[in-house]
Structure formats: structure tokens, C-alpha cells
C-alpha positions in Angstrom: -4.8 19.4 -0.6 -1.5 17.5 -1.7 1.2 16.7 0.5 4.0 14.3 1.0 3.7 14.1 4.7 0.9 11.7 5.8 0.4 13.1 9.1 -0.5 16.4 8.0 -2.8 14.7 5.8 -4.1 12.5 8.4 -4.7 15.7 10.6 -6.2 17.7 7.8 -9.1 14.9 7.6 -9.6 14.3 11.5 -10.3 18.5 10.8 -12.7 18.0 8.7 -10.9 19.9 5.8 -11.2 17.1 3.3 -11.2 13.3 2.4 -8.4 11.3 3.2 -7.2 8.7 0.6 -4.9 6.4 3.0 -3.6 2.8 3.7 -6.4 0.9 5.7 -3.9 0.0 8.5 -2.9 3.6 8.8 -6.3 5.1 9.2 -7.6 2.0 11.2 -7.2 3.4 14.9 -8.8 6.9 14.0 -11.9 5.1 12.8 -11.9 3.1 15.6 -11.5 6.0 18.1 -14.6 7.7 16.2 -12.1 10.7 14.4 -12.2 9.5 11.2 -15.2 7.5 9.3 -14.8 5.4 6.2 -16.1 6.5 3.0 -17.1 4.0 -0.4 -16.6 0.9 1.6 -18.9 -0.6 -1.0 -15.8 -0.5 -3.6 -12.8 -1.1 -1.1 -10.7 -3.7 -2.2 -10.9 -7.1 0.2 -7.9 -7.2 2.8 -5.2 -8.8 1.9 -3.1 -11.1 4.1 0.3 -10.3 2.3 1.7 -7.7 0.2 2.8 -6.8 -3.3 6.2 -5.8 -4.6 6.4 -3.7 -7.6 9.3 -3.4 -9.5 10.4 -2.5 -13.3 9.9 -5.4 -15.6 13.3 -6.2 -17.3 14.6 -9.2 -19.0 17.8 -9.2 -16.7 16.9 -8.5 -13.4 19.4 -7.8 -10.8 20.8 -10.4 -8.9 20.2 -8.3 -5.4 16.4 -8.0 -6.3 16.2 -11.7 -7.2 17.4 -12.8 -3.8 15.2 -10.3 -2.0 11.8 -11.7 -4.1 13.4 -15.3 -3.5 13.7 -14.4 0.5 10.2 -12.7 0.8 8.3 -15.8 -0.9 10.0 -18.1 1.1 9.4 -16.2 4.7 6.5 -14.6 3.9 4.2 -17.3 2.0 0.9 -15.7 3.0 -0.3 -13.8 0.3 3.1 -12.2 -0.9 3.1 -11.8 -4.5 6.2 -10.2 -6.5 4.8 -8.1 -9.7 6.6 -7.0 -12.6 5.8 -3.3 -13.4 5.5 -2.2 -17.1 8.2 0.4 -17.6 8.3 -0.2 -21.4 10.9 -2.6 -21.1 10.2 -6.2 -22.2 
């Protein structure tokens, strides 16, 4: 099942229609309640204390993007990383 509504996907998983691929934080309350069980835990990445910001790599970044990146790095130092994406531009 493919859908853009995360609540629909969670409902399908809870109703045993299939397997849900989701953010851990989104599924954690349902796992704690026993409504879902985690699969393939051996292959799950370790939890992160921060977040990732993905953006297209460009020679000249927008000044507004630069301000956002600087703000996030300053105010959310625990694990925050900004990563330039690969969009074919260098």
C-alpha cells in the first residue's frame, strides 16, 4: 500500500494489512501500547539526538537558507547537521 496520509498507513499496519515503514518517534506510542511490533531491529540505524537538513547543493546558496542553517547550528547544537544534496549541480 502506498499513500501520502501517514494516519492511513498506520491504521493499515495496526489492522495487520502490511508492514509500516515510519519514523521511530511516530510509531513508538503504538509499539509501547502493543499495537505494533518493530521488525528488522538489527538493521535499524542508531537513534540520533539531532536532525538532518537536506538541501540542493549549489555554488551560491540563498541568503535565507544560509541564515536558517546558521540559526539551526547555533540553537540546536546536539547533533544538528546540514547536508548538501546532490542535484547534479556543483
